[in-house]
C-alpha positions as CSV (number, residue, x, y, z in Angstrom):
1,M,22.8,-20.6,40.1
2,S,23.4,-17.7,37.9
3,W,22.8,-16.7,34.2
4,T,25.6,-15.5,32.0
5,E,25.2,-13.7,28.7
6,I,26.6,-15.8,26.0
7,R,25.5,-14.0,22.9
8,R,24.6,-10.4,21.9
9,D,24.1,-9.0,18.4
10,D,21.7,-6.6,16.7
11,R,18.8,-9.0,17.1
12,I,19.5,-11.6,19.8
13,V,20.6,-11.6,23.4
14,E,21.0,-15.1,25.0
15,W,21.8,-16.2,28.5
16,E,23.0,-19.6,29.7
17,R,22.3,-21.0,33.2
18,S,25.5,-21.8,35.1
19,D,24.9,-25.6,35.0
20,G,24.9,-25.4,31.1
21,H,21.5,-27.1,30.9
22,A,19.3,-24.2,30.0
23,T,19.2,-21.0,27.9
24,I,16.9,-18.0,27.7
25,R,16.9,-16.0,24.4
26,L,15.5,-12.5,23.7
27,R,15.0,-11.9,20.0
28,H,13.8,-8.8,18.2
29,G,11.8,-10.0,15.2
30,P,10.4,-7.9,12.4
31,N,7.1,-7.2,14.2
32,A,7.6,-8.3,17.8
33,W,9.9,-9.3,20.6
34,H,10.2,-13.1,21.3
35,V,11.4,-14.7,24.5
36,R,12.1,-18.4,24.8
37,F,13.4,-20.8,27.5
38,D,15.0,-24.0,26.4
39,R,16.2,-26.8,28.8
40,L,18.2,-29.8,27.5
41,H,17.0,-33.4,27.7
42,Q,20.1,-34.1,29.9
43,A,19.0,-31.6,32.6
44,P,18.2,-33.3,36.0
45,D,14.7,-31.9,35.8
46,G,14.2,-33.0,32.1
47,R,13.6,-31.2,28.9
48,G,11.6,-28.0,28.9
49,Y,10.6,-25.3,26.4
50,E,8.5,-22.2,26.6
51,S,8.1,-19.3,24.2
52,E,6.2,-16.0,24.3
53,R,5.7,-13.1,21.9
54,F,5.6,-9.4,23.1
55,D,4.7,-6.2,21.4
56,D,7.2,-4.1,23.3
57,E,10.7,-4.5,24.5
58,A,10.1,-3.7,28.2
59,A,7.5,-6.5,28.6
60,A,9.9,-8.9,26.9
61,R,12.7,-8.0,29.2
62,D,10.4,-8.3,32.2
63,A,9.7,-11.9,31.0
64,V,13.4,-12.6,30.7
65,E,14.0,-11.6,34.3
66,A,11.0,-13.5,35.6
67,W,12.1,-16.7,33.8
68,K,15.6,-16.3,35.1
69,T,14.1,-16.5,38.6
70,E,11.5,-19.2,37.8
71,Y,13.9,-21.5,36.0
72,D,16.9,-21.1,38.2
73,V,18.0,-24.2,40.2
74,E,20.1,-24.6,43.3
């Protein structure tokens, strides 16, 4: 499957998995970068949630790319 950017503003970028059951969000907070993965209860593999905090943008973006691969489904 693929991930499509569904939101972009001055603080948040969010991607949705092509099956519509999961999103990944990159958010720039006041003191750090936050990345979260959220999968719906209705997803075939069930509900899932993960969140991490990063001090720099590059590390946060690396996490986004890693999670896109890890949480992709066929």
